[in-house]
N, CA, C and O atoms as a Maestro MAE file, in Angstrom:
{
 s_m_m2io_version
 :::
 2.0.0
}

f_m_ct {
 s_m_title
 :::
 protein
 m_atom[348] {
  # First column is atom index #
  i_m_mmod_type
  r_m_x_coord
  r_m_y_coord
  r_m_z_coord
  i_m_residue_number
  s_m_chain_name
  s_m_pdb_residue_name
  s_m_pdb_atom_name
  i_m_atomic_number
  :::
  1 25 93.477 -61.024 30.370 1 A "MET " " N  " 7
  2 3 94.236 -61.621 31.445 1 A "MET " " CA " 6
  3 2 93.274 -62.262 32.449 1 A "MET " " C  " 6
  4 15 92.283 -61.652 32.851 1 A "MET " " O  " 8
  5 25 93.573 -63.480 32.841 2 A "GLU " " N  " 7
  6 3 92.741 -64.227 33.786 2 A "GLU " " CA " 6
  7 2 92.947 -63.701 35.208 2 A "GLU " " C  " 6
  8 15 94.065 -63.343 35.580 2 A "GLU " " O  " 8
  9 25 91.877 -63.652 36.002 3 A "PRO " " N  " 7
  10 3 92.066 -63.283 37.415 3 A "PRO " " CA " 6
  11 2 92.839 -64.386 38.137 3 A "PRO " " C  " 6
  12 15 92.780 -65.545 37.725 3 A "PRO " " O  " 8
  13 25 93.561 -64.047 39.207 4 A "PRO " " N  " 7
  14 3 94.351 -65.069 39.911 4 A "PRO " " CA " 6
  15 2 93.448 -66.135 40.537 4 A "PRO " " C  " 6
  16 15 92.344 -65.841 40.993 4 A "PRO " " O  " 8
  17 25 93.933 -67.361 40.549 5 A "THR " " N  " 7
  18 3 93.191 -68.459 41.171 5 A "THR " " CA " 6
  19 2 93.247 -68.306 42.693 5 A "THR " " C  " 6
  20 15 94.006 -67.492 43.220 5 A "THR " " O  " 8
  21 25 92.448 -69.085 43.373 6 A "ILE " " N  " 7
  22 3 92.456 -69.050 44.844 6 A "ILE " " CA " 6
  23 2 93.838 -69.421 45.361 6 A "ILE " " C  " 6
  24 15 94.358 -68.774 46.271 6 A "ILE " " O  " 8
  25 25 94.438 -70.464 44.783 7 A "LYS " " N  " 7
  26 3 95.784 -70.881 45.211 7 A "LYS " " CA " 6
  27 2 96.796 -69.759 45.018 7 A "LYS " " C  " 6
  28 15 97.643 -69.530 45.881 7 A "LYS " " O  " 8
  29 25 96.711 -69.061 43.894 8 A "GLU " " N  " 7
  30 3 97.641 -67.960 43.628 8 A "GLU " " CA " 6
  31 2 97.435 -66.809 44.617 8 A "GLU " " C  " 6
  32 15 98.401 -66.191 45.066 8 A "GLU " " O  " 8
  33 25 96.184 -66.527 44.952 9 A "GLN " " N  " 7
  34 3 95.895 -65.458 45.909 9 A "GLN " " CA " 6
  35 2 96.431 -65.800 47.296 9 A "GLN " " C  " 6
  36 15 97.014 -64.947 47.966 9 A "GLN " " O  " 8
  37 25 96.236 -67.048 47.730 10 A "VAL " " N  " 7
  38 3 96.741 -67.480 49.038 10 A "VAL " " CA " 6
  39 2 98.266 -67.448 49.043 10 A "VAL " " C  " 6
  40 15 98.871 -67.010 50.021 10 A "VAL " " O  " 8
  41 25 98.893 -67.908 47.959 11 A "ALA " " N  " 7
  42 3 100.355 -67.900 47.865 11 A "ALA " " CA " 6
  43 2 100.890 -66.467 47.932 11 A "ALA " " C  " 6
  44 15 101.914 -66.218 48.567 11 A "ALA " " O  " 8
  45 25 100.207 -65.534 47.283 12 A "PHE " " N  " 7
  46 3 100.621 -64.130 47.312 12 A "PHE " " CA " 6
  47 2 100.570 -63.578 48.736 12 A "PHE " " C  " 6
  48 15 101.510 -62.923 49.188 12 A "PHE " " O  " 8
  49 25 99.466 -63.846 49.440 13 A "ILE " " N  " 7
  50 3 99.322 -63.370 50.826 13 A "ILE " " CA " 6
  51 2 100.386 -63.995 51.719 13 A "ILE " " C  " 6
  52 15 100.990 -63.306 52.542 13 A "ILE " " O  " 8
  53 25 100.619 -65.303 51.562 14 A "ALA " " N  " 7
  54 3 101.630 -65.993 52.374 14 A "ALA " " CA " 6
  55 2 103.006 -65.368 52.153 14 A "ALA " " C  " 6
  56 15 103.756 -65.152 53.105 14 A "ALA " " O  " 8
  57 25 103.327 -65.083 50.909 15 A "GLN " " N  " 7
  58 3 104.622 -64.467 50.597 15 A "GLN " " CA " 6
  59 2 104.689 -63.042 51.152 15 A "GLN " " C  " 6
  60 15 105.714 -62.630 51.694 15 A "GLN " " O  " 8
  61 25 103.597 -62.299 51.014 16 A "LYS " " N  " 7
  62 3 103.545 -60.913 51.490 16 A "LYS " " CA " 6
  63 2 103.831 -60.824 52.991 16 A "LYS " " C  " 6
  64 15 104.499 -59.894 53.444 16 A "LYS " " O  " 8
  65 25 103.325 -61.792 53.761 17 A "TYR " " N  " 7
  66 3 103.500 -61.768 55.214 17 A "TYR " " CA " 6
  67 2 104.673 -62.607 55.699 17 A "TYR " " C  " 6
  68 15 104.865 -62.767 56.904 17 A "TYR " " O  " 8
  69 25 105.451 -63.138 54.780 18 A "GLY " " N  " 7
  70 3 106.657 -63.864 55.159 18 A "GLY " " CA " 6
  71 2 106.418 -65.262 55.704 18 A "GLY " " C  " 6
  72 15 107.264 -65.800 56.418 18 A "GLY " " O  " 8
  73 25 105.265 -65.864 55.376 19 A "TRP " " N  " 7
  74 3 105.009 -67.229 55.806 19 A "TRP " " CA " 6
  75 2 105.936 -68.157 55.045 19 A "TRP " " C  " 6
  76 15 106.302 -67.885 53.902 19 A "TRP " " O  " 8
  77 25 106.311 -69.249 55.681 20 A "GLU " " N  " 7
  78 3 107.273 -70.166 55.081 20 A "GLU " " CA " 6
  79 2 106.722 -71.584 55.016 20 A "GLU " " C  " 6
  80 15 105.793 -71.947 55.737 20 A "GLU " " O  " 8
  81 25 107.317 -72.368 54.137 21 A "GLU " " N  " 7
  82 3 106.999 -73.798 54.045 21 A "GLU " " CA " 6
  83 2 107.224 -74.421 55.418 21 A "GLU " " C  " 6
  84 15 108.259 -74.182 56.039 21 A "GLU " " O  " 8
  85 25 106.288 -75.202 55.893 22 A "GLY " " N  " 7
  86 3 106.427 -75.840 57.197 22 A "GLY " " CA " 6
  87 2 105.709 -75.104 58.315 22 A "GLY " " C  " 6
  88 15 105.567 -75.649 59.410 22 A "GLY " " O  " 8
  89 25 105.242 -73.857 58.067 23 A "ASP " " N  " 7
  90 3 104.449 -73.156 59.077 23 A "ASP " " CA " 6
  91 2 103.141 -73.918 59.306 23 A "ASP " " C  " 6
  92 15 102.636 -74.579 58.399 23 A "ASP " " O  " 8
  93 25 102.600 -73.823 60.513 24 A "ASN " " N  " 7
  94 3 101.355 -74.504 60.869 24 A "ASN " " CA " 6
  95 2 100.176 -73.651 60.406 24 A "ASN " " C  " 6
  96 15 99.753 -72.733 61.110 24 A "ASN " " O  " 8
  97 25 99.645 -73.959 59.213 25 A "ILE " " N  " 7
  98 3 98.556 -73.196 58.608 25 A "ILE " " CA " 6
  99 2 97.238 -73.933 58.848 25 A "ILE " " C  " 6
  100 15 97.151 -75.145 58.649 25 A "ILE " " O  " 8
  101 25 96.213 -73.189 59.278 26 A "VAL " " N  " 7
  102 3 94.891 -73.757 59.534 26 A "VAL " " CA " 6
  103 2 93.870 -72.965 58.724 26 A "VAL " " C  " 6
  104 15 93.916 -71.736 58.689 26 A "VAL " " O  " 8
  105 25 92.948 -73.675 58.073 27 A "VAL " " N  " 7
  106 3 91.870 -73.034 57.324 27 A "VAL " " CA " 6
  107 2 90.567 -73.340 58.055 27 A "VAL " " C  " 6
  108 15 90.244 -74.501 58.307 27 A "VAL " " O  " 8
  109 25 89.816 -72.282 58.395 28 A "GLU " " N  " 7
  110 3 88.579 -72.447 59.148 28 A "GLU " " CA " 6
  111 2 87.439 -71.714 58.453 28 A "GLU " " C  " 6
  112 15 87.648 -70.737 57.734 28 A "GLU " " O  " 8
  113 25 86.235 -72.209 58.685 29 A "MET " " N  " 7
  114 3 85.030 -71.573 58.165 29 A "MET " " CA " 6
  115 2 84.477 -70.660 59.250 29 A "MET " " C  " 6
  116 15 84.331 -71.088 60.395 29 A "MET " " O  " 8
  117 25 84.170 -69.428 58.919 30 A "ALA " " N  " 7
  118 3 83.601 -68.481 59.879 30 A "ALA " " CA " 6
  119 2 82.290 -67.939 59.318 30 A "ALA " " C  " 6
  120 15 81.976 -68.133 58.144 30 A "ALA " " O  " 8
  121 25 81.541 -67.265 60.163 31 A "GLY " " N  " 7
  122 3 80.237 -66.770 59.728 31 A "GLY " " CA " 6
  123 2 79.208 -67.875 59.728 31 A "GLY " " C  " 6
  124 15 78.329 -67.919 58.867 31 A "GLY " " O  " 8
  125 25 79.318 -68.770 60.698 32 A "THR " " N  " 7
  126 3 78.365 -69.867 60.829 32 A "THR " " CA " 6
  127 2 77.684 -69.762 62.186 32 A "THR " " C  " 6
  128 15 78.110 -68.999 63.053 32 A "THR " " O  " 8
  129 25 76.641 -70.523 62.353 33 A "GLN " " N  " 7
  130 3 75.965 -70.561 63.644 33 A "GLN " " CA " 6
  131 2 75.620 -71.999 63.994 33 A "GLN " " C  " 6
  132 15 75.340 -72.816 63.117 33 A "GLN " " O  " 8
  133 25 75.643 -72.295 65.281 34 A "VAL " " N  " 7
  134 3 75.319 -73.634 65.763 34 A "VAL " " CA " 6
  135 2 74.143 -73.510 66.714 34 A "VAL " " C  " 6
  136 15 74.158 -72.691 67.634 34 A "VAL " " O  " 8
  137 25 73.119 -74.330 66.486 35 A "SER " " N  " 7
  138 3 71.945 -74.315 67.353 35 A "SER " " CA " 6
  139 2 72.328 -74.786 68.744 35 A "SER " " C  " 6
  140 15 72.937 -75.843 68.904 35 A "SER " " O  " 8
  141 25 71.969 -73.997 69.752 36 A "GLY " " N  " 7
  142 3 72.297 -74.347 71.129 36 A "GLY " " CA " 6
  143 2 71.073 -74.625 71.968 36 A "GLY " " C  " 6
  144 15 71.164 -74.725 73.192 36 A "GLY " " O  " 8
  145 25 69.920 -74.753 71.318 37 A "ILE " " N  " 7
  146 3 68.672 -74.965 72.050 37 A "ILE " " CA " 6
  147 2 68.147 -76.363 71.760 37 A "ILE " " C  " 6
  148 15 68.036 -76.767 70.603 37 A "ILE " " O  " 8
  149 25 67.826 -77.093 72.812 38 A "ASP " " N  " 7
  150 3 67.225 -78.418 72.659 38 A "ASP " " CA " 6
  151 2 65.746 -78.219 72.374 38 A "ASP " " C  " 6
  152 15 64.985 -77.860 73.273 38 A "ASP " " O  " 8
  153 25 65.327 -78.450 71.124 39 A "VAL " " N  " 7
  154 3 63.949 -78.193 70.710 39 A "VAL " " CA " 6
  155 2 63.040 -79.397 70.907 39 A "VAL " " C  " 6
  156 15 61.839 -79.306 70.654 39 A "VAL " " O  " 8
  157 25 63.588 -80.523 71.352 40 A "GLY " " N  " 7
  158 3 62.768 -81.711 71.567 40 A "GLY " " CA " 6
  159 2 62.484 -82.452 70.276 40 A "GLY " " C  " 6
  160 15 63.062 -82.153 69.231 40 A "GLY " " O  " 8
  161 25 61.592 -83.419 70.361 41 A "GLU " " N  " 7
  162 3 61.285 -84.272 69.200 41 A "GLU " " CA " 6
  163 2 60.413 -83.560 68.172 41 A "GLU " " C  " 6
  164 15 60.618 -83.715 66.968 41 A "GLU " " O  " 8
  165 25 59.439 -82.782 68.641 42 A "GLU " " N  " 7
  166 3 58.526 -82.103 67.724 42 A "GLU " " CA " 6
  167 2 58.858 -80.614 67.715 42 A "GLU " " C  " 6
  168 15 58.761 -79.941 68.741 42 A "GLU " " O  " 8
  169 25 59.248 -80.111 66.553 43 A "TYR " " N  " 7
  170 3 59.616 -78.703 66.440 43 A "TYR " " CA " 6
  171 2 59.276 -78.201 65.048 43 A "TYR " " C  " 6
  172 15 59.069 -79.002 64.136 43 A "TYR " " O  " 8
  173 25 59.215 -76.904 64.874 44 A "ASN " " N  " 7
  174 3 58.919 -76.287 63.591 44 A "ASN " " CA " 6
  175 2 60.195 -76.303 62.747 44 A "ASN " " C  " 6
  176 15 61.104 -75.504 62.973 44 A "ASN " " O  " 8
  177 25 60.258 -77.211 61.780 45 A "LYS " " N  " 7
  178 3 61.474 -77.401 60.979 45 A "LYS " " CA " 6
  179 2 61.841 -76.164 60.152 45 A "LYS " " C  " 6
  180 15 62.992 -76.010 59.744 45 A "LYS " " O  " 8
  181 25 60.868 -75.287 59.904 46 A "LYS " " N  " 7
  182 3 61.151 -74.079 59.136 46 A "LYS " " CA " 6
  183 2 61.974 -73.076 59.953 46 A "LYS " " C  " 6
  184 15 62.824 -72.380 59.399 46 A "LYS " " O  " 8
  185 25 61.728 -73.000 61.267 47 A "TRP " " N  " 7
  186 3 62.347 -71.966 62.084 47 A "TRP " " CA " 6
  187 2 63.332 -72.485 63.114 47 A "TRP " " C  " 6
  188 15 64.148 -71.717 63.623 47 A "TRP " " O  " 8
  189 25 63.274 -73.777 63.434 48 A "GLN " " N  " 7
  190 3 64.131 -74.310 64.484 48 A "GLN " " CA " 6
  191 2 64.995 -75.445 63.954 48 A "GLN " " C  " 6
  192 15 64.664 -76.071 62.947 48 A "GLN " " O  " 8
  193 25 66.089 -75.700 64.630 49 A "SER " " N  " 7
  194 3 67.000 -76.793 64.273 49 A "SER " " CA " 6
  195 2 67.342 -77.571 65.534 49 A "SER " " C  " 6
  196 15 67.397 -76.996 66.621 49 A "SER " " O  " 8
  197 25 67.575 -78.880 65.400 50 A "PRO " " N  " 7
  198 3 68.002 -79.664 66.565 50 A "PRO " " CA " 6
  199 2 69.322 -79.133 67.115 50 A "PRO " " C  " 6
  200 15 70.121 -78.552 66.381 50 A "PRO " " O  " 8
  201 25 69.542 -79.333 68.398 51 A "ILE " " N  " 7
  202 3 70.748 -78.843 69.068 51 A "ILE " " CA " 6
  203 2 72.002 -79.371 68.361 51 A "ILE " " C  " 6
  204 15 72.071 -80.546 68.003 51 A "ILE " " O  " 8
  205 25 72.980 -78.500 68.168 52 A "GLY " " N  " 7
  206 3 74.239 -78.887 67.539 52 A "GLY " " CA " 6
  207 2 74.253 -78.776 66.023 52 A "GLY " " C  " 6
  208 15 75.278 -79.046 65.398 52 A "GLY " " O  " 8
  209 25 73.131 -78.382 65.416 53 A "THR " " N  " 7
  210 3 73.074 -78.249 63.960 53 A "THR " " CA " 6
  211 2 73.825 -76.994 63.530 53 A "THR " " C  " 6
  212 15 73.576 -75.910 64.058 53 A "THR " " O  " 8
  213 25 74.749 -77.135 62.568 54 A "ARG " " N  " 7
  214 3 75.517 -75.989 62.064 54 A "ARG " " CA " 6
  215 2 74.865 -75.472 60.782 54 A "ARG " " C  " 6
  216 15 74.567 -76.241 59.867 54 A "ARG " " O  " 8
  217 25 74.650 -74.159 60.734 55 A "LYS " " N  " 7
  218 3 74.122 -73.507 59.537 55 A "LYS " " CA " 6
  219 2 75.179 -72.539 59.024 55 A "LYS " " C  " 6
  220 15 75.844 -71.860 59.806 55 A "LYS " " O  " 8
  221 25 75.327 -72.480 57.712 56 A "TYR " " N  " 7
  222 3 76.281 -71.570 57.088 56 A "TYR " " CA " 6
  223 2 75.527 -70.343 56.588 56 A "TYR " " C  " 6
  224 15 74.649 -70.451 55.733 56 A "TYR " " O  " 8
  225 25 75.872 -69.187 57.120 57 A "ASN " " N  " 7
  226 3 75.231 -67.947 56.706 57 A "ASN " " CA " 6
  227 2 75.586 -67.647 55.255 57 A "ASN " " C  " 6
  228 15 76.595 -68.134 54.743 57 A "ASN " " O  " 8
  229 25 74.756 -66.846 54.597 58 A "LYS " " N  " 7
  230 3 75.027 -66.479 53.208 58 A "LYS " " CA " 6
  231 2 76.326 -65.691 53.082 58 A "LYS " " C  " 6
  232 15 76.959 -65.701 52.026 58 A "LYS " " O  " 8
  233 25 76.726 -65.008 54.154 59 A "ASP " " N  " 7
  234 3 77.959 -64.221 54.123 59 A "ASP " " CA " 6
  235 2 79.104 -64.921 54.858 59 A "ASP " " C  " 6
  236 15 80.031 -64.266 55.335 59 A "ASP " " O  " 8
  237 25 79.037 -66.263 54.949 60 A "ALA " " N  " 7
  238 3 80.115 -67.028 55.599 60 A "ALA " " CA " 6
  239 2 81.425 -66.775 54.851 60 A "ALA " " C  " 6
  240 15 81.422 -66.428 53.670 60 A "ALA " " O  " 8
  241 25 82.535 -66.953 55.551 61 A "PHE " " N  " 7
  242 3 83.829 -66.678 54.934 61 A "PHE " " CA " 6
  243 2 84.888 -67.633 55.466 61 A "PHE " " C  " 6
  244 15 84.677 -68.315 56.469 61 A "PHE " " O  " 8
  245 25 86.017 -67.674 54.791 62 A "ILE " " N  " 7
  246 3 87.122 -68.556 55.151 62 A "ILE " " CA " 6
  247 2 88.192 -67.738 55.868 62 A "ILE " " C  " 6
  248 15 88.517 -66.625 55.453 62 A "ILE " " O  " 8
  249 25 88.734 -68.300 56.947 63 A "VAL " " N  " 7
  250 3 89.819 -67.662 57.693 63 A "VAL " " CA " 6
  251 2 91.048 -68.548 57.566 63 A "VAL " " C  " 6
  252 15 90.977 -69.749 57.828 63 A "VAL " " O  " 8
  253 25 92.173 -67.967 57.168 64 A "ILE " " N  " 7
  254 3 93.431 -68.701 57.057 64 A "ILE " " CA " 6
  255 2 94.345 -68.189 58.160 64 A "ILE " " C  " 6
  256 15 94.688 -67.007 58.194 64 A "ILE " " O  " 8
  257 25 94.740 -69.090 59.069 65 A "LYS " " N  " 7
  258 3 95.573 -68.701 60.211 65 A "LYS " " CA " 6
  259 2 96.937 -69.359 60.116 65 A "LYS " " C  " 6
  260 15 97.054 -70.513 59.701 65 A "LYS " " O  " 8
  261 25 97.960 -68.624 60.499 66 A "ASN " " N  " 7
  262 3 99.304 -69.182 60.622 66 A "ASN " " CA " 6
  263 2 99.587 -69.300 62.114 66 A "ASN " " C  " 6
  264 15 100.014 -68.335 62.749 66 A "ASN " " O  " 8
  265 25 99.349 -70.479 62.671 67 A "LEU " " N  " 7
  266 3 99.516 -70.686 64.106 67 A "LEU " " CA " 6
  267 2 100.980 -70.635 64.528 67 A "LEU " " C  " 6
  268 15 101.277 -70.421 65.703 67 A "LEU " " O  " 8
  269 25 101.891 -70.829 63.590 68 A "SER " " N  " 7
  270 3 103.318 -70.753 63.905 68 A "SER " " CA " 6
  271 2 103.731 -69.332 64.273 68 A "SER " " C  " 6
  272 15 104.729 -69.136 64.967 68 A "SER " " O  " 8
  273 25 102.979 -68.355 63.819 69 A "ARG " " N  " 7
  274 3 103.331 -66.954 64.061 69 A "ARG " " CA " 6
  275 2 102.280 -66.251 64.916 69 A "ARG " " C  " 6
  276 15 102.185 -65.024 64.915 69 A "ARG " " O  " 8
  277 25 101.499 -67.035 65.638 70 A "ASP " " N  " 7
  278 3 100.463 -66.494 66.515 70 A "ASP " " CA " 6
  279 2 101.122 -65.862 67.733 70 A "ASP " " C  " 6
  280 15 101.828 -66.535 68.483 70 A "ASP " " O  " 8
  281 25 100.891 -64.586 67.924 71 A "SER " " N  " 7
  282 3 101.539 -63.883 69.031 71 A "SER " " CA " 6
  283 2 100.628 -63.805 70.253 71 A "SER " " C  " 6
  284 15 100.766 -62.898 71.075 71 A "SER " " O  " 8
  285 25 99.701 -64.749 70.373 72 A "PHE " " N  " 7
  286 3 98.764 -64.732 71.501 72 A "PHE " " CA " 6
  287 2 99.502 -64.880 72.820 72 A "PHE " " C  " 6
  288 15 100.369 -65.741 72.973 72 A "PHE " " O  " 8
  289 25 99.147 -64.033 73.761 73 A "GLU " " N  " 7
  290 3 99.734 -64.087 75.089 73 A "GLU " " CA " 6
  291 2 98.601 -63.996 76.100 73 A "GLU " " C  " 6
  292 15 97.744 -63.121 75.984 73 A "GLU " " O  " 8
  293 25 98.581 -64.871 77.075 74 A "SER " " N  " 7
  294 3 97.547 -64.832 78.105 74 A "SER " " CA " 6
  295 2 97.642 -63.532 78.892 74 A "SER " " C  " 6
  296 15 98.714 -62.942 79.022 74 A "SER " " O  " 8
  297 25 96.495 -63.100 79.415 75 A "SER " " N  " 7
  298 3 96.518 -61.897 80.243 75 A "SER " " CA " 6
  299 2 97.259 -62.182 81.538 75 A "SER " " C  " 6
  300 15 97.303 -63.317 82.013 75 A "SER " " O  " 8
  301 25 97.832 -61.147 82.090 76 A "LYS " " N  " 7
  302 3 98.626 -61.283 83.309 76 A "LYS " " CA " 6
  303 2 98.001 -60.421 84.401 76 A "LYS " " C  " 6
  304 15 97.367 -59.408 84.104 76 A "LYS " " O  " 8
  305 25 98.174 -60.814 85.663 77 A "PRO " " N  " 7
  306 3 97.619 -59.993 86.744 77 A "PRO " " CA " 6
  307 2 98.289 -58.618 86.772 77 A "PRO " " C  " 6
  308 15 99.434 -58.457 86.350 77 A "PRO " " O  " 8
  309 25 97.553 -57.644 87.273 78 A "MET " " N  " 7
  310 3 98.091 -56.281 87.359 78 A "MET " " CA " 6
  311 2 99.244 -56.248 88.352 78 A "MET " " C  " 6
  312 15 99.262 -57.017 89.313 78 A "MET " " O  " 8
  313 25 100.193 -55.373 88.124 79 A "ASP " " N  " 7
  314 3 101.345 -55.259 89.017 79 A "ASP " " CA " 6
  315 2 101.120 -54.190 90.093 79 A "ASP " " C  " 6
  316 15 102.058 -53.723 90.739 79 A "ASP " " O  " 8
  317 25 99.842 -53.819 90.264 80 A "ARG " " N  " 7
  318 3 99.482 -52.838 91.288 80 A "ARG " " CA " 6
  319 2 98.092 -53.180 91.823 80 A "ARG " " C  " 6
  320 15 97.395 -54.028 91.266 80 A "ARG " " O  " 8
  321 25 97.700 -52.521 92.894 81 A "GLU " " N  " 7
  322 3 96.366 -52.731 93.450 81 A "GLU " " CA " 6
  323 2 95.331 -52.125 92.502 81 A "GLU " " C  " 6
  324 15 95.534 -51.039 91.959 81 A "GLU " " O  " 8
  325 25 94.236 -52.828 92.313 82 A "HIS " " N  " 7
  326 3 93.178 -52.355 91.411 82 A "HIS " " CA " 6
  327 2 92.319 -51.311 92.128 82 A "HIS " " C  " 6
  328 15 91.622 -51.635 93.089 82 A "HIS " " O  " 8
  329 25 92.367 -50.066 91.665 83 A "LYS " " N  " 7
  330 3 91.573 -48.979 92.243 83 A "LYS " " CA " 6
  331 2 90.862 -48.250 91.104 83 A "LYS " " C  " 6
  332 15 91.391 -47.277 90.566 83 A "LYS " " O  " 8
  333 25 89.669 -48.712 90.734 84 A "PRO " " N  " 7
  334 3 88.954 -48.048 89.637 84 A "PRO " " CA " 6
  335 2 88.597 -46.603 89.999 84 A "PRO " " C  " 6
  336 15 88.262 -46.320 91.149 84 A "PRO " " O  " 8
  337 25 88.666 -45.708 89.045 85 A "HIS " " N  " 7
  338 3 88.375 -44.291 89.272 85 A "HIS " " CA " 6
  339 2 86.888 -44.048 89.495 85 A "HIS " " C  " 6
  340 15 86.507 -43.073 90.143 85 A "HIS " " O  " 8
  341 25 86.055 -44.922 88.967 86 A "HIS " " N  " 7
  342 3 84.610 -44.717 89.033 86 A "HIS " " CA " 6
  343 2 83.972 -45.340 90.269 86 A "HIS " " C  " 6
  344 15 82.754 -45.265 90.425 86 A "HIS " " O  " 8
  345 25 84.750 -45.944 91.143 87 A "ALA " " N  " 7
  346 3 84.180 -46.609 92.320 87 A "ALA " " CA " 6
  347 2 83.902 -45.639 93.440 87 A "ALA " " C  " 6
  348 15 83.421 -46.042 94.500 87 A "ALA " " O  " 8
  :::
 }
 m_bond[347] {
  # First column is bond index #
  i_m_from
  i_m_to
  i_m_order
  :::
  1 1 2 1
  2 2 3 1
  3 3 4 2
  4 3 5 1
  5 5 6 1
  6 6 7 1
  7 7 8 2
  8 7 9 1
  9 9 10 1
  10 10 11 1
  11 11 12 2
  12 11 13 1
  13 13 14 1
  14 14 15 1
  15 15 16 2
  16 15 17 1
  17 17 18 1
  18 18 19 1
  19 19 20 2
  20 19 21 1
  21 21 22 1
  22 22 23 1
  23 23 24 2
  24 23 25 1
  25 25 26 1
  26 26 27 1
  27 27 28 2
  28 27 29 1
  29 29 30 1
  30 30 31 1
  31 31 32 2
  32 31 33 1
  33 33 34 1
  34 34 35 1
  35 35 36 2
  36 35 37 1
  37 37 38 1
  38 38 39 1
  39 39 40 2
  40 39 41 1
  41 41 42 1
  42 42 43 1
  43 43 44 2
  44 43 45 1
  45 45 46 1
  46 46 47 1
  47 47 48 2
  48 47 49 1
  49 49 50 1
  50 50 51 1
  51 51 52 2
  52 51 53 1
  53 53 54 1
  54 54 55 1
  55 55 56 2
  56 55 57 1
  57 57 58 1
  58 58 59 1
  59 59 60 2
  60 59 61 1
  61 61 62 1
  62 62 63 1
  63 63 64 2
  64 63 65 1
  65 65 66 1
  66 66 67 1
  67 67 68 2
  68 67 69 1
  69 69 70 1
  70 70 71 1
  71 71 72 2
  72 71 73 1
  73 73 74 1
  74 74 75 1
  75 75 76 2
  76 75 77 1
  77 77 78 1
  78 78 79 1
  79 79 80 2
  80 79 81 1
  81 81 82 1
  82 82 83 1
  83 83 84 2
  84 83 85 1
  85 85 86 1
  86 86 87 1
  87 87 88 2
  88 87 89 1
  89 89 90 1
  90 90 91 1
  91 91 92 2
  92 91 93 1
  93 93 94 1
  94 94 95 1
  95 95 96 2
  96 95 97 1
  97 97 98 1
  98 98 99 1
  99 99 100 2
  100 99 101 1
  101 101 102 1
  102 102 103 1
  103 103 104 2
  104 103 105 1
  105 105 106 1
  106 106 107 1
  107 107 108 2
  108 107 109 1
  109 109 110 1
  110 110 111 1
  111 111 112 2
  112 111 113 1
  113 113 114 1
  114 114 115 1
  115 115 116 2
  116 115 117 1
  117 117 118 1
  118 118 119 1
  119 119 120 2
  120 119 121 1
  121 121 122 1
  122 122 123 1
  123 123 124 2
  124 123 125 1
  125 125 126 1
  126 126 127 1
  127 127 128 2
  128 127 129 1
  129 129 130 1
  130 130 131 1
  131 131 132 2
  132 131 133 1
  133 133 134 1
  134 134 135 1
  135 135 136 2
  136 135 137 1
  137 137 138 1
  138 138 139 1
  139 139 140 2
  140 139 141 1
  141 141 142 1
  142 142 143 1
  143 143 144 2
  144 143 145 1
  145 145 146 1
  146 146 147 1
  147 147 148 2
  148 147 149 1
  149 149 150 1
  150 150 151 1
  151 151 152 2
  152 151 153 1
  153 153 154 1
  154 154 155 1
  155 155 156 2
  156 155 157 1
  157 157 158 1
  158 158 159 1
  159 159 160 2
  160 159 161 1
  161 161 162 1
  162 162 163 1
  163 163 164 2
  164 163 165 1
  165 165 166 1
  166 166 167 1
  167 167 168 2
  168 167 169 1
  169 169 170 1
  170 170 171 1
  171 171 172 2
  172 171 173 1
  173 173 174 1
  174 174 175 1
  175 175 176 2
  176 175 177 1
  177 177 178 1
  178 178 179 1
  179 179 180 2
  180 179 181 1
  181 181 182 1
  182 182 183 1
  183 183 184 2
  184 183 185 1
  185 185 186 1
  186 186 187 1
  187 187 188 2
  188 187 189 1
  189 189 190 1
  190 190 191 1
  191 191 192 2
  192 191 193 1
  193 193 194 1
  194 194 195 1
  195 195 196 2
  196 195 197 1
  197 197 198 1
  198 198 199 1
  199 199 200 2
  200 199 201 1
  201 201 202 1
  202 202 203 1
  203 203 204 2
  204 203 205 1
  205 205 206 1
  206 206 207 1
  207 207 208 2
  208 207 209 1
  209 209 210 1
  210 210 211 1
  211 211 212 2
  212 211 213 1
  213 213 214 1
  214 214 215 1
  215 215 216 2
  216 215 217 1
  217 217 218 1
  218 218 219 1
  219 219 220 2
  220 219 221 1
  221 221 222 1
  222 222 223 1
  223 223 224 2
  224 223 225 1
  225 225 226 1
  226 226 227 1
  227 227 228 2
  228 227 229 1
  229 229 230 1
  230 230 231 1
  231 231 232 2
  232 231 233 1
  233 233 234 1
  234 234 235 1
  235 235 236 2
  236 235 237 1
  237 237 238 1
  238 238 239 1
  239 239 240 2
  240 239 241 1
  241 241 242 1
  242 242 243 1
  243 243 244 2
  244 243 245 1
  245 245 246 1
  246 246 247 1
  247 247 248 2
  248 247 249 1
  249 249 250 1
  250 250 251 1
  251 251 252 2
  252 251 253 1
  253 253 254 1
  254 254 255 1
  255 255 256 2
  256 255 257 1
  257 257 258 1
  258 258 259 1
  259 259 260 2
  260 259 261 1
  261 261 262 1
  262 262 263 1
  263 263 264 2
  264 263 265 1
  265 265 266 1
  266 266 267 1
  267 267 268 2
  268 267 269 1
  269 269 270 1
  270 270 271 1
  271 271 272 2
  272 271 273 1
  273 273 274 1
  274 274 275 1
  275 275 276 2
  276 275 277 1
  277 277 278 1
  278 278 279 1
  279 279 280 2
  280 279 281 1
  281 281 282 1
  282 282 283 1
  283 283 284 2
  284 283 285 1
  285 285 286 1
  286 286 287 1
  287 287 288 2
  288 287 289 1
  289 289 290 1
  290 290 291 1
  291 291 292 2
  292 291 293 1
  293 293 294 1
  294 294 295 1
  295 295 296 2
  296 295 297 1
  297 297 298 1
  298 298 299 1
  299 299 300 2
  300 299 301 1
  301 301 302 1
  302 302 303 1
  303 303 304 2
  304 303 305 1
  305 305 306 1
  306 306 307 1
  307 307 308 2
  308 307 309 1
  309 309 310 1
  310 310 311 1
  311 311 312 2
  312 311 313 1
  313 313 314 1
  314 314 315 1
  315 315 316 2
  316 315 317 1
  317 317 318 1
  318 318 319 1
  319 319 320 2
  320 319 321 1
  321 321 322 1
  322 322 323 1
  323 323 324 2
  324 323 325 1
  325 325 326 1
  326 326 327 1
  327 327 328 2
  328 327 329 1
  329 329 330 1
  330 330 331 1
  331 331 332 2
  332 331 333 1
  333 333 334 1
  334 334 335 1
  335 335 336 2
  336 335 337 1
  337 337 338 1
  338 338 339 1
  339 339 340 2
  340 339 341 1
  341 341 342 1
  342 342 343 1
  343 343 344 2
  344 343 345 1
  345 345 346 1
  346 346 347 1
  347 347 348 2
  :::
 }
}
C-alpha cells in the first residue's frame, strides 16, 4: 500500500477539523531566518549575509493556516486597578 500523498494528507486534516471549500487557507514557510544586520560592502560570505537575506534552516517546516476560523482576539484592558502582589 502506498503512503498518502501530500494532497491526501492535507485533505484528511482539513476534513478532520471541519474546514470547508471557500475557507481562507494560507500556506507559510516557518523555521527560517532573515539577516537583520547591515554588514556593508565587504563581509565574510561564509559567516555573514547581506541585510534582508532569508535562509531556510535544515529543519524548516510548512504551516497551513485557516484564517477563516482564526479565533484571534486582541487583548483588552483590565476591568480593575492593576495591583501586582510582588510590588
